[in-house]
N, C-alpha and C positions, 0 to 999 in steps of 0.2 A: 682582633682577627690578628692572627700569626701570620709575618711576614717572614720570606727569605730575603736573605741579603744576595746580591749576585756576586760580589767580589768574593767576599768569604765562603757563603754559600751557608751561614747559620741562620737559623731561624729566631727572629728578634720579634718579643711580643714588644706591642706598644704600652705604655704608662697608661691607666685609665683616665680617664678624663675626671679633673678635680672639681669636688661637689662642695659646697656650703658646709660651714658648720651645723650641727645636730640646733635644732630651734633657731638659726639665723632666718630673721625676714627683712622684709623694708620699712623701714617706718619715718613717716614724717615728724620732723621734727619743727617746731615754731617757737620762734625765740622770742625773749620777753619785745625786740624790736618790730615784731612781725614781719620779719623774716623767716621762708621755709625752706627745706632741705630733706634730701633723702638719705638714709643712712642703712646698712647694711647691721645689724644688730646683733647677736645672738639672747636667747634668753638671759644667761649667767649674767652678759653685761648691762643688761636692762633689768636684772635684780641689784647689780652694786650699785647701777649709777642712782635708781630711783628709790634705792632700801624696801622694795617689797618681796614677800615672798612668793612661792611658784602659786600658791595656792590663788594668791589676786590676780597675776598675771592668766591664769587660766579663764578668768571671767574673759576676760579682753578674748580668747580665742573664737573667730568668727565661726568655725567649725561649728565649738557645741552652741547650746543654746541655754544660757541663761537669763533669770529674771531682771527686770532693771533695778542697780543699786549704785548707791554711791559710797565710798568708803573713805575714809578718811584715815591714814595714816602717818607717821612720822615723818616721813619728808614729801609724802605724795598725797595723790588724792586719782583714787579710780573711779572711774565716770562709765558706766554702765548704762546707756539709756537712749532706749529704740538704735538707731543707728549707728549713733556714738559712741565707739569705744576707745578710749582716750584716757591718758595719764597725765596727768598735770602738776608741776613740781614751781617750786620758787622761781624760776627762771627760762622755763620752757616747758613745752608739751607735747607729746608724744603718743602719735596717730599710728596703724598699721598702717601700710597705701592698700587703698584701691581706687579704683576707677567708678563707683556706685555717683551718680549724679548730685544724690544728696547729702553723701560726703565731701565733694568740689562744692558744692553750696557752699556749705560749713566751714570749709577751710579759709575759702576767700570773707565769710562774715567773722571768721575768728583772726584773721588779718587785718582786715578793716578797723576791728574794737579794739586790738591792742594799737595799732600804730595810731590809731585817731585817737586814744588814750596816752600814750607817750610814754617813756618808757619808767620804770616804777621810781617813786621818789626816793632821795639820797635816804641813805638810812642812819642814824645818829651815831656820834663818832661814840668810842669808850672811853677818852683817854680822860674826862671826866665823868661827872654823876649826867650832864647832857647835854647836848649841842643841838642850838635853837637852829632852825631853818630862819633865810630869809624874811620870812614872811611869819613867824611864828616868834618875836622877840618879843618877852613878856612886857607887862607893861610895869614904869620904871626901875628899866635894867637900864645899866649907862650909856650903852649901844644903840636904846633905842631911840635916841637925839640924831645920832649920825645917820641909822638908819633911813628915817623919816625923812631928813634932809639930804639924802641918796636919790630919796625914790621921786620927791617933791619940796624945790627950794622952798615955798611958802612954806609951809606945813611948820606947826610950831611941835615944839614936845608935848603940847597939849591934847595932840588930835590924834585920835587914835589911828592905828594901821589897819585897813580891812585884808584878814587875813583871806590866802586863797583857798578856792574849798579843796579840801583833800580828796585825792584821786584815790581806787580803791585798789588792795595791790594785786598783782598780778595774775591770781590762783582767784582773787576772785572775778576779775575779768574775765579770764578762761572758763571759770563755773557756770557763768552768767552766758556767756554765747554757749553753751552746753546745752542749758538749761531753755535759753530760746528758741534754739534752735528745735530741740525735741518738742517741745511746746507747740511750735509751728507747725512740725508734723503731724503733729495729730490733733492739733486745728484742723487742718486740711484733710486730711484722714474725713473726721466727723463731719465739715461742711460737703466732703461729695456725698456720704451715705446719703447726709441730710436728703440733700439734691434727687437720688433714688429712690429713695425709700418714701415718701410722704404720696410723691404723687403711684406708684407701685401701690401703696396699701389702699388710695383712697378707690385706684381703678379695683381692685380686688374687690370691694365691698359694691362694685356697682356691677361688676361683670366675675361670679366665678366659674375659675376656669384653670386646667391643669397647667396651663405658660406663665398664667397671674399665681397659680400658690408656688409653683417652682422659684421665681424670683422673690417670691417673700420669702421665702423658707432662705434662699443664698444669701439675704439682704439680713435675715436673724442672723444669721450665721458670723456674717460681720461684722454685726451688730454688738454678741458677746464676746467675741476676740479682740474689737477693739477696747471695749468696756474694760476688760480682762488687765487687758495695757494699759489702760489710762487708769485705772485701779491701782495698780502697783506702785506705779511712779509715786502717785500722791501717796499712796501708803509710807512711801521709802524719805519724801519730802514732811511729812507728819511724822515719822519716828527722829529723825536728824534734830526736827524743830523742838520734841519733846526732851532730848537728850543736849544739854548744856557739853558736857563731855564730849564728844562727838562733836560736836559746830568748831570746839576747842583745840582740835586736832587739827582742826582745815587750815589753821592759820600757819602757814609755813613760812612766812615773809618773818610774823613775828618770835617764829619758837627761829629762826635763825639767828635774829636782833638777839632773842634773849641766852643765845648760845656763846653769842660773842660777846654780851656782858659781863655773862658768868666765868668766860677764858679772861677777858683783859680783868676782871675785880679777882682771879685768882692771881695772875702775875703780877697785880699792884701789893696784893697782901705777902705774897712771897719778896717783893723786892723792900716794901717796907716792914718784915718782920722784925727788925732788929731796932724800929723805932718806938711801935703797936705792941701789946698785949696779944696774947692768942685769943684772950677774952674781947676785945673790941674787935678783932679781925671777924671772929665771928657773929659779932651781934649785925654787923656790917653785912656781910655775908647772909645774914638771917631775914634783914630788909633791904635787900636787892632782890631775892628772891619775891619776897612778899609784893613787893612792888610788882615785879615782875608778874608772877600770878591774878594780881589786882588788874593789871593793866589788862591781860587778856580775857578775865571774867567779864572784864565794862567791854573792850572791843567784841563778843560776842554778838553784840546789838546791831550791828554792822551786816553783818553775815545770816543774824533771827530776817533783819529787814529783805535782807533780798530773797531769801527762802522762801518768806512769807507773802509777796510778790507773786512769785512762777507756784505758789501753790493756790491761792487766788484762782489763778488763771487754769491749772492744772481739776482742780473742783469746779469752775467753768465750766467746761469740757466735758465732764464727767456729771454736770445735770442736764448738759443738753443730751446726752448719751442716755440720760436717765429719763427725761422727757419722751426720746423716744422710742427707748422699749415699753413704754406706759404705752404711747399710742397702737403700737407693734399689740400689745395685750388687748387694749381696748377693739382694734379690726381683728381678733380672733376672736372676741368674746362676740362682738356682733355679728361674725362669721357664723359661728355654733349655735345664734339664735336663729339665724336666717335659715341652717341647717336643719333644725331642730324644727322650724316651723313649714318646709319642704318634706320632713319626714311626717310630721303630723297631718299633713295634706294627704299624702300616702296611704298613711296609716286609714286616713277615712274616706278615700276610696276603696281602697282593701274590702271595707265592714260595707259601702255602699256593693259592690259586684256580689261579694258572698252572700248579703240579703236577695237580693236579685235572682242568684244560681242558685238558693234555697226555694224560693218560689217557682223560678221557671222547673224547678223539679217538682216541685207540687202540681205543674202541667201537664209535665209529661207523665205523672201519675196516670191521671186522666185519659190524656188519651192511650196509654197503656192499656186501661181496662177496658176501652171502648173498643180498641184494637185486636182482644179477643176472641179466637173462633168458637164461639156461641150464639148462642140463636135465642135473639130476646124481641120482644114489641118492640121494641122503639128504632131495630133494624127495618120495621117492615113500614115505619111511618111517611111521611108526605117529608121532602127535602126540606121544608124552611125547621120541623125539628131538628137535622140537622143543623144549622148554620144558628140555631138559638143555640145547643150547647157546645157551639165552638164558640161563639160570643160572651158565654156565661162563663166558659172556663176563661179567658182570657181574660175579663173583669173582675172575675175572682183572684186573678192571682195577681193585676196590678191596684186592685185594692186592698191584697196583702201586702203587696210590697209599700203604698204611703203609709198604711197603717204602722210597718215598721220600722218605718224611717221617722214618722210624725214621732215614735214613740222612744226613738231613739235620741231626736231633738228634745224632747222635754228632757230625758233622764239627763241631760248633756253630754250622752256621750258618743255627739256628734256637732260639731260648730259651722255648719251648713246655715 
C-alpha cells in the first residue's frame, strides 16, 4: 500500500516483505551424537549436501504420494516408509519438520538409539596398511603384550584379549530406527483392525443387518489398504535382499573409508614415484581396490541380517492380514449361504401360495357356475343340497392342494 510522506509530500511504496527462497523448508537434522536441530535449507543446498538428484527429493515431498521405497545412493540413503521420509548420510539424518505425533515419537526413538550406541567407531588411519584399534590388536604382534598389560597387569602374552562387539555404522543404526518405527506403526494398525474386525464379523454372522453390513464393508476397505501398504514394504525389502549391489550402496561409512584410502594411496604413490616404478604402484593400487571391494562384499552380511530381521517381521504382519482376509472371505461365504437358504425358503413359499391360488381359482369357477341366472332343479331342492355343494367344493379344493404339495415333495421340488 502506497504511503504519502508528510514532509516532502511524495508517495513512497514500501518494500515487499522478504520471502523465503524457492524450495526452502525447515528440516530436522539429527547428528551422529544424537543431537537434533532445525535448519531452513533449500532444495539445491540439500542436493549439494547429500549428492541426491531432484527426483529423489521429490519422493520425500509430503504433498505428493509415493509408494514405500528405500533408495541407496552414492552419499545418502533415501527412506520413504509410511510416515517416515528421511535422508540418511554417514554423519546425520535429515527429515522435513512435522508436528505429527508419529514423527515426534520417531525422532525420540532415533535420538535414543543413536545416543545409546554412542558415536561411530574411529576409522582406520591411512598412513599405513591398517591401524588396529585398542581391542583389535592382532595376535602375535609386538604391541599385543603391552596392550594386555595396560588392560590387566596379571595377564600374560598367552592370554588373548576379548574383542569388544563392533558397533554398527551410523547409517545402519538410523536405518534400523526407520524400519522399526514403520513396522511398529503397521503392527499397531493391524492389531487395531483385528480387534474391530473379528467381533464385527461374528456379529454379522449371527444377525444380518444394514448396520452390520456397513461396518464390515468399512473394515474390508481398511484391510485392503493396509495389506497393500504392508505388501509394498515387504516387496521393497525383498528387492534389497535379492540385490547385493543395492545393499553395497548403503555402506556409506565404508565408502568414505575407501575414498580416503584411495586418496592416501595416490598421495603415497605420487611421493614415492622416484623410488618405485610405475608397474609396482599400479599393482599396489589394484591390490588395494580388490581388498576394498572384498571387504565390502564381506560386510554385506551385516546389512543382510538387519534387513532379514525386519523382513520376517513384515512377513508376519502380512500373514496376519492374510488370515484376516481369509476370515472375511469365509464370513462372506457363510452370509451368501444363509441368504441363499432364505431365498430358497421364499421360493418354496411362493410355490405354495401359487398352488393355493390355483386351487382357489378352481373353487371360484364352481361358485361362478352356480351363480348364473339360470333355472335348474338344484335350486328348487332342500337347503341340505346347498350345504352339500359348498362342503364338496371346499373339500375338493383342499384335496387338490394336498395332492399338489405331496406331488412336489415326491419330485423333490419342495423341501418341506
